[in-house]
C-alpha positions as CSV (number, residue, x, y, z in Angstrom):
1,X,-74.4,21.2,-11.1
2,X,-76.2,23.6,-8.9
3,X,-80.1,22.8,-8.4
4,X,-82.1,25.6,-8.7
5,X,-84.4,26.4,-5.6
6,X,-87.7,27.6,-5.7
7,X,-90.9,28.7,-3.6
8,X,-94.6,28.1,-4.1
9,X,-97.3,30.6,-3.4
10,X,-98.6,28.8,-0.5
11,X,-95.7,28.0,1.6
12,X,-92.7,29.8,3.1
13,X,-90.1,26.9,2.4
14,X,-87.6,26.6,-0.2
15,X,-87.8,23.6,-2.5
16,X,-85.9,22.0,-5.0
17,X,-85.9,19.2,-7.5
18,X,-83.9,16.2,-6.5
19,X,-81.6,14.4,-9.0
20,X,-83.3,11.7,-10.8
21,X,-82.2,9.3,-13.5
22,X,-83.5,9.4,-17.0
23,X,-84.6,5.7,-16.9
24,X,-86.6,6.8,-13.8
25,X,-88.2,9.6,-15.6
26,X,-88.9,7.4,-18.6
27,X,-90.5,4.7,-16.4
28,X,-92.9,7.0,-14.8
29,X,-93.9,8.8,-18.3
30,X,-94.7,5.6,-19.7
31,X,-97.1,4.8,-16.9
32,X,-98.7,8.1,-16.7
33,X,-102.6,8.1,-17.5
34,X,-104.4,10.7,-15.7
35,X,-107.8,9.2,-16.2
36,X,-106.9,6.4,-13.9
37,X,-106.6,6.9,-10.2
38,X,-103.7,4.6,-9.7
39,X,-101.7,6.1,-12.3
40,X,-102.2,9.7,-11.2
41,X,-101.6,8.6,-7.5
42,X,-98.1,7.0,-8.7
43,X,-97.3,10.3,-10.6
44,X,-97.8,12.4,-7.6
45,X,-96.1,10.4,-5.2
46,X,-93.0,10.0,-7.6
47,X,-93.0,14.0,-8.0
48,X,-93.1,14.5,-4.1
49,X,-90.6,11.9,-3.7
50,X,-88.1,13.9,-6.1
51,X,-88.9,17.3,-4.6
52,X,-86.8,18.3,-1.7
53,X,-87.5,20.9,0.8
54,X,-84.9,22.8,3.0
55,X,-85.0,22.0,6.5
56,X,-82.1,24.2,8.4
57,X,-79.1,23.3,6.3
58,X,-80.5,19.9,5.0
59,X,-82.5,19.0,2.0
60,X,-85.0,16.3,2.8
61,X,-87.6,14.7,0.4
62,X,-91.2,16.2,0.7
63,X,-92.5,12.5,0.7
64,X,-90.5,9.6,2.1
65,X,-90.7,6.8,-0.8
66,X,-93.2,4.0,-0.1
67,X,-94.1,5.8,3.2
68,X,-96.7,8.3,4.4
69,X,-94.2,10.5,5.8
70,X,-94.1,14.1,4.6
71,X,-92.0,17.3,5.2
72,X,-92.5,20.0,6.1
73,X,-95.1,18.9,8.9
74,X,-98.7,19.2,7.7
75,X,-97.9,19.8,4.1
76,X,-99.8,16.2,3.8
77,X,-103.1,18.1,4.5
78,X,-102.4,21.1,2.2
79,X,-104.0,20.1,-1.0
80,X,-103.2,23.1,-2.8
81,X,-99.6,23.2,-1.8
82,X,-99.1,19.5,-2.9
83,X,-101.0,20.2,-6.2
84,X,-98.6,23.2,-6.8
85,X,-95.7,21.2,-6.2
86,X,-96.7,18.1,-8.3
87,X,-97.8,20.4,-11.3
88,X,-94.5,22.3,-11.0
89,X,-92.6,19.0,-11.4
90,X,-94.7,18.0,-14.5
91,X,-94.1,21.5,-16.1
92,X,-90.2,21.9,-15.0
93,X,-89.0,18.3,-15.1
94,X,-91.0,15.9,-17.1
95,X,-92.2,18.3,-19.9
96,X,-89.0,20.1,-20.2
97,X,-86.8,16.7,-20.0
98,X,-89.0,15.2,-23.0
99,X,-88.9,18.3,-24.9
100,X,-85.2,18.7,-24.9
101,X,-85.0,15.2,-25.8
102,X,-87.3,15.6,-28.9
103,X,-85.2,18.6,-30.2
């Protein structure tokens, strides 16, 4: 399966969604409550850990799981880009996956 690459308005880099198991997706969806800080933070971290950025010939996670290490350098301070990436993950992965499941 070829993973679709994409760009966001605020960055020059190319991104793609990392492969993720249906069990992990179901687990994160069951925890989502955007009225609670911890739940929102958990989803954003999950999304960024499952989005990859192209660095040369390699694909690297935007956020290293369980660590505060981000790629590309400086994106951790770019609120608009982080918001665009997490929103795109919600729209293109979470919503589409569960929409297909309900059909």
